GULUMDO-71402 format. One line per 8 residues: number of its first residue (from 1); for each residue z negated, y, x of C-alpha. Coordinates in steps of 0.2 Angstrom, whole numbers. Layout:
NUM = Z:Y:X; ...
END
This chain:
1 = -223:398:416; -234:384:413; -250:376:420; -249:365:435; -263:354:438; -265:346:455; -278:332:457; -282:328:476
9 = -296:319:486; -291:330:500; -306:339:505; -298:353:515; -297:370:508; -278:371:509; -273:353:511; -256:345:508
17 = -255:348:490; -261:365:491; -249:370:506; -234:363:496; -238:372:480; -239:389:490; -222:385:499; -214:382:483
25 = -221:397:476; -216:408:491; -197:401:487; -198:404:468; -206:422:472; -198:431:484; -202:449:477; -221:445:475
33 = -233:436:486; -241:420:479; -259:423:475; -275:411:479; -290:413:469; -306:405:475; -323:404:467; -332:415:481
41 = -327:428:495; -334:415:507; -321:403:501; -309:416:500; -310:419:518; -309:401:523; -293:399:514; -286:414:523
49 = -293:408:539; -283:390:536; -267:399:530; -266:409:547; -266:391:556; -251:385:546; -233:392:549; -225:401:536
57 = -241:405:526; -250:415:539; -242:430:529; -236:435:512; -250:426:503; -264:436:494; -280:429:492; -295:435:482
65 = -309:431:469; -306:433:449; -317:447:450; -309:457:464; -292:453:459; -296:459:441; -305:475:447; -290:480:457
73 = -276:475:445; -284:483:429; -286:499:439; -268:499:440; -262:489:422; -278:490:412; -279:500:395; -288:514:401
81 = -305:507:399; -316:505:414; -326:489:418; -344:488:414; -355:483:429; -370:473:428; -382:487:429; -373:497:415
89 = -371:481:404; -390:478:406; -393:499:401; -382:498:386; -390:482:380; -408:488:383; -403:505:373; -395:493:358
97 = -411:482:358; -422:497:357; -412:505:342; -413:490:333; -432:489:336; -434:506:330; -423:503:314; -433:486:311
105 = -418:476:313; -422:465:328; -433:451:321; -435:438:324; -432:443:342; -442:455:351; -439:470:362; -444:462:379
113 = -434:460:396; -432:442:392; -421:447:376; -411:460:386; -408:448:399; -401:433:387; -390:446:378; -383:452:395
121 = -378:435:401; -370:430:384; -359:446:384; -354:443:402; -350:425:400; -342:426:381; -343:442:373; -324:442:368
129 = -324:424:359; -340:425:350; -339:422:332; -345:433:316; -365:433:315; -365:426:297; -358:409:304; -366:395:295
137 = -371:385:310; -383:398:318; -399:399:318; -408:416:311; -413:421:330; -394:417:334; -387:426:322; -397:441:324
145 = -392:440:345; -374:440:338; -377:455:329; -384:464:344; -370:459:353; -358:465:341; -367:483:341; -365:481:360
153 = -346:479:359; -344:495:347; -355:503:360; -343:499:375; -329:503:364; -337:520:361; -339:523:379; -322:517:384
161 = -328:500:392; -325:482:394; -331:466:399; -323:460:415; -322:442:405; -311:451:391; -302:462:405; -297:447:415
169 = -291:438:400; -281:452:394; -274:456:411; -259:445:414; -251:450:397; -252:468:400; -246:467:417; -230:456:410
177 = -229:469:396; -226:482:409; -215:472:419; -226:469:433; -222:455:444; -234:440:441; -236:430:456; -238:412:456
185 = -256:410:456; -266:393:464; -285:391:460; -293:383:474; -311:378:476; -317:378:457; -328:365:453; -336:370:436
193 = -324:382:426; -335:396:415; -325:400:400; -320:417:408; -310:409:422; -303:396:411; -296:410:399; -288:419:415
201 = -280:404:420; -274:399:402; -268:418:401; -260:417:417; -251:402:414; -245:409:396; -238:424:405; -232:416:423
209 = -236:403:434; -253:395:437; -259:380:448; -276:373:445; -281:362:461; -295:349:456; -302:344:472; -313:327:468
217 = -315:311:475; -316:295:464; -335:296:464; -348:304:454; -347:319:466; -332:325:457; -337:322:440; -338:341:435
225 = -322:345:444; -313:332:435; -321:337:418; -315:355:422; -298:351:424; -297:340:408; -305:353:397; -292:367:406
233 = -277:354:402; -283:352:383; -284:369:380; -268:373:387; -260:361:377; -268:367:361; -261:384:365; -244:377:367
241 = -243:379:386; -233:368:396; -244:358:409; -238:348:423; -246:334:433; -243:333:454; -250:318:461; -261:316:476
249 = -252:318:492; -260:309:509; -273:317:514; -277:321:532; -294:313:538; -308:327:541; -316:324:559; -334:318:556
257 = -346:304:563; -342:288:554; -360:286:547; -357:303:539; -341:297:532; -348:282:524; -361:292:517; -350:303:508
265 = -338:288:502; -354:278:493; -364:293:490; -370:290:471; -360:274:469; -370:257:465; -365:240:469; -359:244:487
273 = -366:236:502; -379:246:510; -376:256:526; -386:253:543; -391:270:551; -383:275:568; -392:291:570; -380:302:561
281 = -393:305:548; -411:310:550; -425:311:538; -440:322:543; -456:320:535; -469:335:541; -486:333:534; -485:348:523
289 = -478:366:520; -487:373:534; -480:361:547; -461:361:541; -455:376:552; -462:367:570; -454:351:564; -438:359:560
297 = -438:370:575; -440:355:586; -427:345:577; -414:360:579; -419:361:597; -414:342:600; -398:346:591; -394:361:602
305 = -397:349:616; -386:337:610; -372:349:611; -372:357:591; -365:374:592; -367:378:574; -381:372:564; -383:377:545
313 = -402:377:538; -401:375:519; -415:382:510; -421:383:492; -430:399:497; -419:408:511; -432:423:513; -446:411:515
321 = -436:401:528; -431:417:537; -450:422:539; -456:406:545; -442:399:556; -432:411:563; -447:419:576; -449:399:581
329 = -430:399:584; -428:415:593; -443:412:603; -433:395:608; -419:405:614; -408:401:598; -398:414:589; -402:413:570
337 = -394:423:557; -394:423:538; -387:429:522; -399:432:507; -401:446:494; -413:451:480; -414:462:465; -416:480:471
345 = -431:480:459; -440:467:470; -438:474:487; -452:484:495; -443:501:492; -437:496:475; -453:492:468; -463:505:476
353 = -448:519:471; -451:513:453; -470:513:455; -469:532:462; -457:535:447; -468:528:433; -483:536:441; -473:553:440
361 = -468:551:423; -487:545:417; -493:561:427; -482:573:420; -486:567:403; -504:569:407; -503:586:417; -495:593:400
369 = -510:588:390; -525:591:403; -537:602:396; -537:620:405; -557:621:403; -565:611:417; -581:609:407; -572:601:393
377 = -571:581:391; -563:571:404; -548:564:398; -541:546:401; -544:542:419; -537:525:421; -523:531:432; -536:537:445
385 = -534:533:460; -516:534:459; -513:517:469; -494:515:465; -491:533:474; -501:528:489; -492:512:491; -476:521:490
393 = -482:533:503; -486:520:516; -467:514:516; -456:519:531; -444:527:519; -454:540:514; -457:546:531; -474:551:528
401 = -482:540:541; -497:528:540; -510:540:546; -506:554:534; -503:542:520; -521:533:522; -529:551:524; -520:556:508
409 = -526:540:499; -544:543:504; -544:561:499; -539:555:480; -550:541:481; -564:552:486; -561:565:471; -567:557:454
417 = -562:575:445; -544:573:452; -531:580:439; -512:574:437; -506:593:441; -515:591:459; -507:573:462; -490:582:458
425 = -494:597:467; -498:587:483; -482:577:482; -471:591:480; -481:599:496; -468:592:511; -483:598:523; -495:585:513
433 = -482:572:511; -465:574:520; -450:584:516; -442:567:509; -455:563:497; -456:581:490; -438:583:487; -438:565:479
441 = -453:570:468; -445:587:462; -428:578:458; -438:565:447; -447:578:439; -429:586:435; -424:569:427; -412:566:443
449 = -414:547:448; -398:548:460; -402:564:469; -421:558:472; -414:542:480; -403:553:490; -417:563:496; -426:548:501
457 = -411:543:511; -410:559:521; -417:556:539; -433:563:545; -435:581:548; -439:588:565; -456:596:559; -464:577:555
465 = -481:574:562; -483:573:579; -495:557:576; -482:548:566; -469:552:579; -480:545:594; -484:531:582; -466:526:579
473 = -462:528:598; -476:515:602; -470:504:589; -465:486:597; -449:479:593; -449:474:574; -451:453:570; -441:443:558
481 = -450:448:542; -450:467:547; -431:467:550; -428:458:534; -438:469:525; -431:486:534; -413:480:529; -418:476:511
489 = -426:493:509; -411:503:517; -401:494:504; -413:497:490; -412:514:491; -395:516:490; -397:504:475; -408:516:467
497 = -395:530:468; -382:518:461; -394:516:445; -396:535:444; -376:535:444; -377:521:432; -387:531:419; -375:547:419
505 = -361:535:417; -369:527:401; -373:544:395; -392:544:399; -397:559:407; -409:573:404; -396:585:401; -391:573:386
513 = -409:573:378; -416:558:387; -435:559:392; -440:556:408; -451:540:404; -433:533:397; -423:539:413; -437:529:423
521 = -437:514:412; -419:513:411; -419:516:430; -429:500:431; -418:490:421; -403:493:431; -412:490:447; -416:472:441
529 = -397:470:441; -392:479:456; -395:465:470; -397:470:489; -389:458:501; -391:459:520; -388:449:534; -403:448:547
537 = -400:442:564; -410:438:578; -400:436:593; -403:427:610; -392:429:625; -385:413:632; -390:405:616; -384:386:615
545 = -380:388:597; -381:398:582; -392:395:566; -387:400:549; -399:401:536; -391:400:517; -395:395:500; -388:378:493
553 = -377:386:483; -368:395:498; -369:380:508; -360:371:496; -345:383:497; -344:380:516; -328:371:522; -329:352:525
561 = -336:348:542; -337:365:546; -355:364:555; -361:353:569; -376:350:560; -384:352:543; -403:354:540; -407:352:522
569 = -425:359:517; -435:356:502; -430:339:495; -445:334:486; -445:335:468; -455:350:466; -445:361:477; -427:354:471
577 = -427:348:453; -414:344:442; -409:359:432; -409:355:413; -396:366:404; -405:367:389; -410:387:390; -406:398:373
585 = -392:405:381; -385:388:384; -389:382:365; -382:398:359; -364:398:370; -363:380:364; -366:384:345; -354:397:346
593 = -341:387:355; -339:398:369; -344:384:383; -353:370:386; -363:368:402; -360:354:414; -372:340:415; -388:344:425
601 = -385:329:436; -368:330:437; -369:348:444; -383:344:456; -372:329:464; -358:341:465; -367:353:475; -376:341:487
609 = -361:332:491; -351:347:495; -367:353:506; -367:336:515; -349:336:518; -351:352:527; -359:342:541; -347:336:556
617 = -359:326:566; -378:328:559; -386:329:542; -404:330:543; -414:330:526; -432:338:526; -445:332:513; -465:336:518
625 = -475:322:513; -488:333:505; -488:348:495; -499:364:498; -513:355:487; -513:341:499; -506:330:487; -492:318:490
633 = -476:324:487; -461:313:478; -443:313:485; -431:324:476; -417:314:466; -404:319:479; -414:312:492; -417:296:484
641 = -399:295:481; -396:296:500; -411:283:502; -402:271:491; -385:271:501; -394:263:515; -399:243:517; -416:238:513
649 = -426:231:528; -438:216:526; -454:227:520; -442:232:505; -439:249:512; -422:258:516; -419:256:534; -417:275:535
657 = -434:280:541; -441:297:543; -441:301:562; -458:300:570; -457:315:581; -455:324:564; -471:321:557; -480:336:562
665 = -498:336:558; -504:353:548; -520:353:558; -511:359:574; -515:376:567; -510:386:583; -495:377:585; -488:378:568
673 = -492:397:568; -486:401:586; -466:407:588; -467:396:604; -474:382:596; -489:380:608; -506:387:606; -505:404:615
681 = -516:405:631; -529:418:633; -523:434:644; -540:439:649; -558:434:644; -571:447:644; -587:443:652; -601:441:639
689 = -615:454:639; -633:450:638; -639:445:623; -644:460:613; -637:472:625; -622:485:626; -613:488:643; -624:502:652
697 = -609:513:652; -607:511:632; -625:514:629; -625:534:627; -611:530:613; -623:520:601; -635:537:598; -624:553:601
705 = -629:570:601; -623:581:585; -605:591:586; -606:604:598; -620:596:608; -615:588:625; -632:578:627; -646:573:616
713 = -660:587:615; -672:582:626; -665:565:626; -671:565:608; -660:556:596; -659:565:578; -663:549:565; -669:546:547
721 = -681:535:540; -668:524:530; -658:522:548; -673:514:555; -676:504:540; -658:498:541; -661:495:561; -676:485:556
729 = -666:473:544; -651:470:557; -647:481:571; -628:477:570; -629:481:552; -636:498:557; -622:500:570; -609:496:557
737 = -615:506:544; -623:521:552; -613:524:566; -595:517:564; -597:521:546; -589:506:539; -591:511:521; -581:513:505
745 = -569:529:503; -569:526:485; -579:540:477; -590:524:469; -601:523:454; -614:513:464; -633:512:464; -632:523:479
753 = -625:537:468; -633:533:453; -651:535:463; -646:551:470; -644:558:454; -660:550:448; -668:559:462; -663:576:457
761 = -665:575:438; -684:569:441; -685:583:455; -681:597:442; -690:589:427; -707:588:438; -704:606:446; -701:614:430
769 = -717:605:421; -726:612:436; -720:630:437; -720:632:419; -739:627:418; -742:637:434; -734:654:426; -744:651:410
777 = -760:650:421; -755:666:431; -754:657:447; -735:662:451; -725:676:446; -711:674:433; -698:677:445; -704:664:457
785 = -691:652:465; -688:634:467; -698:633:482; -711:644:490; -704:655:504; -710:652:520; -725:639:513; -723:622:508
793 = -734:625:493; -735:640:481; -754:640:482; -769:629:486; -763:612:481; -779:606:476; -781:620:462; -780:611:446
801 = -766:617:434; -767:610:415; -749:603:409; -743:602:427; -740:583:427; -733:570:415; -747:563:404; -749:559:386
809 = -749:576:382; -735:582:392; -723:568:390; -713:576:375; -711:593:384; -705:583:400; -694:571:391; -685:587:383
817 = -683:594:400; -677:577:408; -663:577:394; -659:595:398; -657:593:416; -648:576:414; -634:584:404; -635:599:415
825 = -632:591:432; -618:580:424; -608:596:420; -612:602:437; -605:588:444; -589:591:434; -587:608:437; -594:612:455
833 = -592:594:462; -581:596:478; -586:582:490; -587:563:486; -606:562:485; -607:577:474; -596:570:460; -598:552:460
841 = -605:550:443; -592:557:433; -589:544:421; -570:537:418; -573:521:408; -583:516:391; -593:505:404; -597:520:416
849 = -603:530:399; -612:515:395; -621:514:412; -625:532:412; -634:531:395; -643:517:403; -649:527:417; -655:541:405
857 = -664:528:397; -672:522:412; -677:540:418; -687:543:400; -695:527:404; -699:531:421; -708:547:413; -717:536:400
865 = -722:524:414; -729:541:425; -740:546:410; -752:532:412; -751:532:432; -757:544:447; -774:549:437; -780:564:445
873 = -765:568:455; -753:582:451; -736:585:459; -735:600:471; -720:597:483; -704:592:476; -689:586:487; -698:593:504
881 = -683:593:517; -687:592:534; -677:592:551; -659:598:552; -654:616:550; -662:619:536; -679:609:535; -695:610:545
889 = -696:602:561; -700:585:560; -705:577:578; -709:558:576; -710:544:587; -701:552:599; -685:558:589; -680:572:578
897 = -681:565:560; -670:572:546; -675:567:528; -682:571:512; -699:569:503; -695:567:486; -714:572:479; -731:575:485
905 = -744:574:473; -763:581:476; -779:578:468; -794:591:466; -801:585:483; -785:589:494; -780:570:495; -762:568:494
913 = -749:554:490; -732:554:496; -721:547:481; -702:540:485; -690:537:470; -681:520:472; -669:516:456; -673:499:457
921 = -681:486:444; -698:476:450; -698:482:466; -715:477:470; -713:461:479; -700:470:491; -709:487:495; -728:481:494
929 = -738:484:510; -743:465:511; -735:449:508; -741:435:496; -747:425:512; -765:427:517; -767:441:531; -769:435:548
937 = -781:447:556; -779:439:574; -760:443:575; -761:461:576; -752:475:567; -734:472:562; -722:483:553; -720:480:534
945 = -703:477:528; -701:494:520; -707:508:532; -699:525:525; -713:532:515; -724:527:528; -714:538:540; -713:551:528
953 = -731:550:528; -733:551:546; -723:567:546; -730:575:531; -748:572:539; -742:585:554; -733:597:542; -749:597:531
961 = -762:598:545; -765:617:541; -764:615:523; -781:606:521; -772:592:514; -777:573:519; -764:560:516; -770:543:506
969 = -756:534:501; -737:533:503; -729:524:487; -712:519:480; -708:521:460; -697:511:453; -685:521:440; -675:507:434
977 = -678:493:422; -695:486:424; -705:501:433; -717:496:446; -726:505:460; -729:498:477; -731:505:496; -749:508:505
985 = -765:514:497; -782:517:501; -794:506:491; -802:521:483; -785:527:474; -776:511:472; -783:509:453; -780:527:449
993 = -763:526:456; -757:510:450; -764:510:432; -779:501:425; -770:487:420; -763:481:438; -772:464:443; -783:461:458
1001 = -770:452:468; -758:466:467; -772:480:473; -775:468:487; -757:468:493; -754:489:494; -773:492:500; -779:495:518
1009 = -786:488:529; -771:477:535; -771:467:553; -771:481:566; -776:495:554; -792:498:546; -789:515:537; -773:524:530
1017 = -774:535:546; -773:521:558; -759:514:547; -749:528:551; -752:529:570; -749:510:572; -733:514:563; -727:529:572
1025 = -730:517:588; -719:504:582; -707:514:576; -707:522:593; -703:505:601; -690:502:588; -682:518:594; -682:514:612
1033 = -672:498:607; -658:509:599; -657:519:614; -656:504:626; -641:499:614; -649:483:608; -637:481:592; -635:463:590
1041 = -633:454:574; -652:450:571; -655:449:551; -673:449:547; -669:440:531; -655:435:519; -657:449:509; -652:460:524
1049 = -635:454:525; -632:457:506; -623:475:509; -617:472:527; -598:476:528; -596:463:544; -592:449:532; -587:437:547
1057 = -604:439:556; -608:422:564; -627:425:560; -624:430:542; -636:422:529; -629:427:514
END
């Protein structure tokens, strides 16, 4: 029994000293196999491969890591307790912290994830050796942490669990007590020895034979390994364990180029003669992050052409390197593989599942308290739309398919009265989502997390949507990023199932009283500790070499000279900083006497030297000269150490200079983004169409007939006045908004919806005021409907009806009617709003409720404004519909028009005004008939900027031709903020309509004559002729971008338009 420490400078995993130690162990222990413990699985496999090449040791030697050896032996010789897993540790620790928070015994710590993580790491690294919480040298926070760790230890005892560190330390003694043969143990490949590994080695040495091989040269790169060996020796002697030293045996030279060997011998040393570069070490300096992939790819191709068969690329962020580098290398015929991992909670599927689960928790809680009365006050709607649910349905693992998921998202976003119960019912309907999702949601609602994951892992059902099947069949071969995400997603679903099993093992289940919210919260905690590891590969047949992407930690575990070339990325100071072991965890473990962290610079040196030693023929160091913000970067400390090994030229700079070919410019965007490294060539160029024209074969698609009609009736399109206005603003805007329908899918609380609501409230207010007055005058019956049957007017519109218009006398009653209709219409939207437009003003947030109150005040102010305008005119027609299947036929400018005239007022002489409401403030400048400039009477007629009311007036003139009514004006009434009236009027009526306080200049801008039109009738004629010409352009397919003003571009969805003005 005892500890043997071998100090050797032999780089090989199984050098002369290790081989001799194993042969001696084999000779002494004939009944058991000697044991080799390595710090990682990759090092353990390398040791196995090395032993296979040595006669007498190819069989009969066991290789493992401390964790795997402990796990296997504990199951046989342990005390009956189970090893706690990282996920279980996190779940139990979070419950301990939550209980302390509830008891008020957590301060000064908090219950956040950071506290749980620190306590978990402390338990993992040193729970068995922590002192009592009342140690005098501890701060208040440290003492509280130790108290919580003590509670955690008691929870482990109650649940018959044990920390692996404690089990590893106890295992050699337990095996000796049971008479199990302890095979001689050799520790190989360790640099820094954490407390748990030291305790395993010391306990093994106390019960059997343990050999620690300290592989460290004389330079600073070996400081960490030597310090670990000295600490192990000191602790062994303090426990009375016999310690023996074995001297270094002659080391066989490792085959590598002379420059690399010289670099490793003088790395981090001072006072040595500077090296002269011979080409085995390269410095790559691309201009910036976007040029790194192109520069490295070109360099790797050169290495492959030079005979390199295994190239290791070391990257601080392996996932980013895979996304950026692997497509380029694959396009050049080079096989690429990687090994990387991520917490399951950070994968697409893991994060998506947690989003779904948390949404289900919230929706289920809301559904239990949701009012049954649809007229009740709407509860909290901050969850609408259910974004996380929609995001989850878009994932491949759900089996929903993108088309169905988008349709479901549109339906939810278009429903402002959506209830949580409706969402949950939809999710559990396999025909609305998928069998996997429906089953998973049902299991979640039962509190079965693992079962929910298993439902998602099930293969797609045969009744999947045909469209999704076609889309899957047509899906192109996945690229690097898609392949990586798919592998991570597959592993993440398995991790979710493991998280569910962990909860049950920790006594957290619905059967034991855990709430659904607690289950999902703890499942998220478990998923943060469960790592998903994958090995993506892009293989190329006949590849000259294989490129492996790995992290610096993995690369440091490579066997010496095992790669033809090593390319180290991110050697700027920001990407590769020197770690400072000064965290709260480091201080806690140090103050408790558990462990003292290694110096950050010494650890970085050891890691970098190990990575450099893996190169046999070439070492390439990559530092972008500028960062993403175009600021100059500084070399990382390790890069500076390499440069300091080289001699200095006459310019005072090291002779090792960056390769000129590596200085790829970030300005070469096409080459840098292309996988092939060249600007993609155009496959085909479509011939340019004539300006403002479509191909004749496509013109018929610009204005299409209604559903069920093969052609336009008599070649006449069906249009609206607002469409004509949009076309006049910009033909391309009209195409995208009115024909392609590129609008938002949300049920928006926007100006358009507010305007529609205001129209309806004003319509009902004026109609009720008119009908009440008409009933009182005996002009209509008490049971008359909202509109006259088969006629435009209930009676002769010129007949005066006292109290039928808003004036100073009727204003109070009109205001009361308005408030009543406002409240009634809001309630109607809540009760019967079945479409997006009919329930768009259901307020969800305080800001939306404030806006509704502002709208109500605006309408009240509109009535007050009307009371002193429109003198002599009384409302007679309200929301007069024309065109379509329900309105009067409207033939105008060679087209069938559809629309609604908000109001027509008539005076005692049968002279009528068309009034259109606009929920805008200060609208005069935009809607006046004439501009500010002096009219050019020789220029002829030109359409005004706004033509909607003029079109309505032209249509009304035809519809009212037999009613004895003469059109004398078409105006817009602003219903928001500063109320104004604008439009077109005869000079005779302008002052009466606009009010006595209007200025002369304003009167001139709304009155006829105008150039080309001397009277109002002539104005309507000229407008119709001009609109007819516009419609001809529509039918001819003129849809080019031609904005009439910067304001025309304000609401256009084509943000990339080359003619956009705002």
